[in-house]
C-alpha positions as CSV (number, residue, x, y, z in Angstrom):
1,M,-0.1,0.0,-0.1
2,S,1.4,3.4,-1.0
3,G,0.5,7.0,-1.6
4,T,-1.2,9.4,0.9
5,P,-3.6,8.3,3.8
6,N,-6.4,10.0,2.2
7,S,-6.1,8.3,-1.1
8,P,-4.8,4.8,-0.4
9,D,-3.9,2.5,-3.2
10,V,-5.8,-0.7,-2.8
11,K,-5.2,-3.8,-4.7
12,M,-8.4,-5.1,-5.9
13,L,-9.0,-8.8,-6.5
14,P,-9.4,-10.2,-10.0
15,G,-12.9,-10.1,-11.2
16,T,-14.0,-7.1,-9.0
17,V,-14.7,-3.7,-9.9
18,A,-14.0,-0.5,-8.1
19,P,-17.0,1.7,-6.8
20,G,-16.2,4.5,-9.3
21,E,-16.1,2.1,-12.2
22,S,-19.3,0.4,-11.3
23,R,-21.2,3.7,-11.3
24,A,-19.8,4.3,-14.7
25,I,-20.7,1.0,-16.0
26,A,-24.2,1.2,-14.6
27,S,-24.6,4.8,-16.3
28,S,-23.4,3.5,-19.6
29,S,-25.4,0.2,-19.5
30,A,-28.7,0.0,-21.4
31,P,-31.8,1.2,-19.6
32,I,-34.1,-1.6,-17.9
33,T,-37.5,-1.5,-19.2
34,A,-40.5,-2.3,-17.0
35,P,-42.4,-5.5,-17.5
36,G,-45.0,-4.4,-20.2
37,G,-45.0,-7.2,-22.9
38,P,-48.7,-7.3,-23.7
39,L,-48.9,-3.5,-23.8
40,R,-45.8,-3.2,-26.0
41,Q,-47.2,-5.8,-28.4
42,M,-50.6,-4.1,-28.6
43,S,-49.0,-0.7,-29.1
44,E,-47.2,-2.0,-32.3
45,L,-50.5,-2.9,-33.9
46,P,-52.0,-0.7,-36.5
47,R,-54.8,1.6,-35.6
48,D,-57.5,-0.4,-37.5
49,E,-56.5,-3.7,-35.8
50,L,-56.5,-2.1,-32.5
51,A,-59.8,-0.8,-33.3
52,A,-61.2,-4.2,-34.3
53,L,-59.7,-5.8,-31.1
54,A,-61.5,-3.0,-29.0
55,E,-64.8,-3.8,-30.7
56,E,-64.3,-7.4,-30.0
57,F,-63.9,-6.7,-26.2
58,G,-67.1,-4.5,-26.5
59,L,-65.4,-1.1,-26.5
60,D,-66.0,1.8,-28.7
61,P,-62.9,2.8,-30.5
62,T,-64.2,6.1,-31.5
63,R,-64.2,7.4,-27.9
64,Y,-60.4,7.3,-27.7
65,K,-58.4,9.9,-29.3
66,T,-54.9,8.5,-29.3
67,R,-53.5,4.9,-29.7
68,Q,-52.0,5.1,-26.0
69,H,-55.6,5.6,-24.8
70,L,-57.0,2.8,-26.8
71,V,-54.1,0.3,-25.6
72,A,-54.7,1.3,-22.0
73,A,-58.6,0.7,-22.4
74,I,-57.9,-2.7,-23.9
75,H,-55.5,-3.6,-21.3
76,E,-57.9,-2.4,-18.5
77,R,-60.6,-4.4,-20.1
78,R,-58.5,-7.6,-20.1
79,Q,-57.8,-7.0,-16.5
80,L,-61.5,-6.5,-15.8
81,I,-62.2,-9.9,-17.5
82,A,-59.5,-11.7,-15.6
83,A,-61.1,-10.5,-12.3
84,M,-64.6,-11.7,-13.3
85,D,-66.3,-14.8,-11.9
86,R,-66.3,-17.6,-14.7
87,E,-69.6,-19.1,-13.4
88,A,-71.4,-15.7,-13.8
89,M,-69.9,-15.4,-17.3
90,L,-71.3,-18.8,-18.0
91,D,-74.7,-17.8,-16.9
92,V,-74.6,-14.9,-19.4
93,V,-73.5,-17.3,-22.3
94,R,-76.3,-19.7,-21.6
95,W,-78.8,-16.8,-21.3
96,G,-77.5,-15.5,-24.8
97,R,-77.2,-19.0,-26.2
98,R,-73.7,-18.3,-27.5
99,P,-71.8,-21.3,-29.1
100,V,-69.0,-21.9,-26.7
101,T,-67.3,-25.0,-25.2
102,N,-67.5,-25.8,-21.5
103,N,-63.8,-25.5,-21.0
104,A,-63.5,-22.1,-22.8
105,S,-61.2,-19.3,-21.1
106,K,-62.5,-16.1,-19.6
107,E,-61.4,-14.1,-22.5
108,Q,-63.2,-16.4,-25.0
109,L,-66.4,-16.1,-22.8
110,A,-66.0,-12.3,-22.7
111,L,-65.7,-12.2,-26.6
112,E,-68.9,-14.1,-27.0
113,I,-70.6,-12.0,-24.3
114,A,-69.6,-8.8,-26.2
115,R,-71.4,-10.0,-29.3
116,I,-74.6,-10.3,-27.4
117,K,-77.1,-7.4,-28.3
118,S,-80.2,-8.7,-26.7
119,M,-82.2,-6.4,-24.3
120,R,-84.4,-9.1,-22.9
121,F,-83.0,-9.9,-19.5
122,A,-85.5,-12.4,-18.4
123,G,-84.0,-15.4,-17.0
124,L,-80.5,-13.9,-16.4
125,S,-79.1,-14.1,-12.8
126,Q,-78.1,-11.2,-10.8
127,R,-74.3,-12.2,-11.0
128,G,-75.0,-12.5,-14.9
129,L,-76.4,-9.2,-15.0
130,V,-73.3,-7.7,-13.0
131,V,-71.0,-9.3,-15.7
132,L,-73.1,-8.1,-18.6
133,G,-73.4,-4.6,-17.3
134,R,-69.6,-4.2,-16.6
135,L,-68.9,-5.6,-20.2
136,R,-71.1,-2.9,-21.5
137,G,-69.4,-0.1,-19.7
138,L,-71.6,0.4,-16.6
139,E,-70.0,1.3,-13.2
140,I,-71.4,-1.5,-10.9
141,S,-70.4,-2.4,-7.6
142,G,-72.0,-5.9,-7.8
143,D,-74.5,-5.9,-4.9
144,E,-77.3,-4.1,-6.8
145,P,-80.5,-5.8,-7.1
146,V,-82.0,-7.4,-10.3
147,P,-84.6,-4.5,-11.1
148,A,-81.9,-1.8,-10.6
149,L,-79.5,-3.6,-12.9
150,V,-82.1,-4.0,-15.7
151,R,-83.2,-0.5,-15.4
152,R,-79.4,0.8,-15.7
153,L,-79.0,-1.7,-18.8
154,K,-82.1,-0.6,-20.5
155,K,-81.4,3.2,-19.7
156,Q,-78.0,2.7,-21.5
157,E,-79.8,2.1,-24.8
158,G,-80.7,5.2,-26.7
159,F,-84.0,6.4,-27.9
160,F,-83.4,5.6,-31.6
161,S,-81.7,2.2,-30.7
162,R,-84.7,1.2,-28.8
163,L,-87.1,2.3,-31.6
164,N,-85.1,0.3,-34.1
165,R,-85.1,-2.7,-31.9
166,K,-88.9,-2.4,-31.4
167,R,-89.2,-2.3,-35.2
168,R,-87.1,-5.2,-35.7
169,A,-89.0,-7.1,-33.0
170,M,-92.3,-6.4,-34.6
171,L,-90.7,-7.5,-38.0
172,G,-89.5,-10.7,-36.4
173,S,-93.0,-11.5,-34.8
174,I,-94.4,-11.2,-38.4
175,V,-91.8,-13.6,-39.9
176,S,-92.1,-15.9,-37.0
177,N,-95.9,-16.1,-37.4
178,M,-95.5,-16.5,-41.2
179,L,-93.0,-19.5,-40.7
180,G,-95.0,-20.9,-37.8
181,E,-91.9,-21.4,-35.6
182,D,-92.3,-21.8,-31.9
183,E,-90.4,-19.1,-30.0
184,H,-89.4,-21.4,-27.2
185,G,-86.5,-23.6,-28.3
186,S,-84.9,-26.5,-26.5
187,D,-82.5,-26.4,-23.6
188,Y,-79.0,-25.0,-24.0
189,Q,-76.0,-27.3,-24.5
190,Y,-72.4,-26.6,-24.8
191,L,-70.3,-27.3,-27.8
192,P,-67.9,-30.3,-27.5
193,P,-64.8,-29.6,-25.5
194,Q,-61.7,-28.9,-27.3
195,P,-59.0,-31.7,-27.2
196,G,-56.1,-31.0,-25.0
197,A,-58.0,-28.5,-22.9
198,A,-59.0,-29.1,-19.2
199,S,-62.7,-29.1,-18.6
200,S,-64.0,-26.9,-16.0
201,P,-65.4,-28.6,-12.7
202,G,-69.1,-28.4,-12.1
203,V,-70.1,-28.4,-15.8
204,S,-71.2,-31.4,-17.6
205,P,-69.9,-31.7,-21.1
206,A,-72.3,-32.2,-23.9
207,A,-71.8,-33.8,-27.4
208,A,-74.4,-31.6,-29.3
209,A,-74.2,-28.0,-30.4
210,P,-76.1,-25.3,-28.6
211,S,-79.7,-24.9,-29.7
212,D,-80.5,-22.2,-32.0
213,A,-82.5,-19.0,-30.9
214,S,-85.9,-18.2,-32.5
215,I,-86.0,-16.4,-35.8
216,K,-87.8,-13.7,-33.9
217,Q,-84.8,-13.2,-31.6
218,E,-82.3,-13.2,-34.4
219,I,-84.2,-10.8,-36.4
220,E,-84.6,-8.5,-33.3
221,E,-80.8,-8.6,-32.9
222,S,-79.5,-8.6,-36.3
223,G,-82.2,-7.2,-38.6
224,L,-84.1,-9.0,-41.2
225,F,-81.6,-9.8,-43.5
226,G,-79.1,-10.6,-40.9
227,G,-81.4,-12.7,-39.0
228,L,-82.4,-14.8,-42.1
229,A,-78.8,-15.0,-43.2
230,N,-77.8,-16.3,-39.8
231,R,-80.5,-19.0,-39.8
232,V,-79.7,-20.0,-43.3
233,K,-76.2,-20.4,-42.3
234,K,-76.9,-22.5,-39.2
235,T,-79.3,-24.6,-41.1
236,A,-76.6,-25.2,-43.6
237,D,-73.9,-25.9,-41.1
238,S,-76.3,-28.3,-39.3
239,Y,-77.1,-30.1,-42.6
240,I,-73.4,-30.3,-43.4
241,N,-72.6,-31.6,-40.0
242,Q,-75.3,-34.4,-40.3
243,K,-74.1,-35.5,-43.7
244,L,-70.5,-35.6,-42.4
245,D,-71.7,-37.7,-39.4
246,E,-73.5,-40.0,-41.9
247,I,-70.3,-40.3,-44.0
248,E,-68.2,-41.1,-40.9
249,A,-70.7,-43.7,-39.9
250,R,-70.5,-45.3,-43.3
251,I,-66.7,-45.2,-43.5
252,D,-66.6,-46.8,-40.0
253,R,-69.0,-49.6,-41.1
254,K,-66.8,-50.2,-44.3
255,L,-63.7,-50.4,-42.2
256,D,-65.4,-52.9,-39.8
257,E,-66.5,-55.0,-42.7
258,I,-62.9,-54.8,-44.2
259,D,-61.6,-56.0,-40.7
260,R,-64.2,-58.8,-40.5
261,R,-63.1,-60.0,-44.0
262,L,-59.4,-59.9,-43.3
263,A,-60.1,-61.8,-40.2
264,E,-62.0,-64.4,-42.1
265,W,-59.3,-64.5,-44.7
266,R,-56.6,-64.9,-42.0
267,D,-58.5,-67.7,-40.2
268,K,-58.9,-69.6,-43.5
269,E,-55.2,-69.2,-44.3
270,I,-54.2,-70.5,-41.0
271,A,-56.6,-73.4,-41.4
272,N,-55.2,-74.3,-44.8
273,R,-51.6,-74.1,-43.4
274,I,-52.6,-76.3,-40.6
275,R,-54.3,-78.8,-43.0
276,I,-51.0,-78.9,-45.1
277,L,-49.0,-79.6,-42.1
278,K,-51.3,-82.4,-41.2
279,I,-51.2,-84.0,-44.6
280,T,-47.3,-83.5,-44.6
281,L,-47.1,-85.2,-41.3
282,W,-49.3,-88.1,-42.1
283,A,-47.5,-88.5,-45.5
284,S,-44.1,-88.6,-43.6
285,V,-45.6,-91.1,-41.1
286,I,-46.7,-93.3,-44.0
287,V,-43.4,-93.3,-45.8
288,A,-41.5,-94.1,-42.5
289,A,-43.9,-97.0,-41.8
290,V,-43.5,-98.3,-45.4
291,S,-39.8,-97.9,-45.1
292,L,-39.8,-99.7,-41.8
293,I,-41.8,-102.5,-43.4
294,Y,-39.6,-102.9,-46.3
295,A,-36.5,-103.0,-44.3
296,Y,-38.0,-105.7,-42.0
297,I,-39.1,-107.7,-45.0
298,K,-35.7,-107.2,-46.5
299,V,-33.8,-108.3,-43.3
300,Y,-35.8,-111.3,-42.3
301,F,-37.4,-112.8,-45.5
302,V,-35.4,-111.9,-48.4
303,G,-32.0,-112.2,-46.8
304,R,-32.7,-115.7,-46.0
């Protein structure tokens, strides 16, 4: 150690850094970014894709002026969905008769709930009304009674929107009466669970698709052409699925018949091989017996 007492010359061990050098390295290193992966990924999306994503989550993209506000709103909506009760979301899905699997995630359920435009809240539970109101932008504490929630949801609808809905409902009633369709459909059923996904406890899986809503409700929600197009599409999908099931059953029958014939041919081949082995064995025994008799006669009779 050398030098003045105020500034001693200290020998550092290999691999260590002096205090001054550590501050210099820290100042020259790259800045540490805060964990914001999802936000950073959404901020890189174009404006139209962000608007489409916001509409899928039930947000109005025209209410947000900048991209940052829209990204923050989507992130806040995702946090709200993650904090929701899944069973309450399933209540809304069953009430709205949306096609989902019983093991769908909360975000998938929220996307389906955001597509529900119905204003008939009969049969929806209190917790389902809370979920529906929050996804429709209402400030709800969660302990409001059912009439208050229904009143606030109906108050949210504008005058012209209500008038158009009434007009579509009247048109749907006329079309439903012309077709002679019963408004009360069958019970709701979930879609078949996706392979590889864990099913949720307390929900029994079903092998059939959810039953369709009445034509009156579809016209009330989507309009005349939209409701008829949805009904034609669902009918075509049902017909195609039925035909695919018939084709699959026919293929299974053909495969079973092929397996049965192959089994019969295999059994016949094995029986023929066993028969050939028996014949060969008996021929060998007969030849051996003849050879033995010939040798015996040759030794005891011909030799004398």
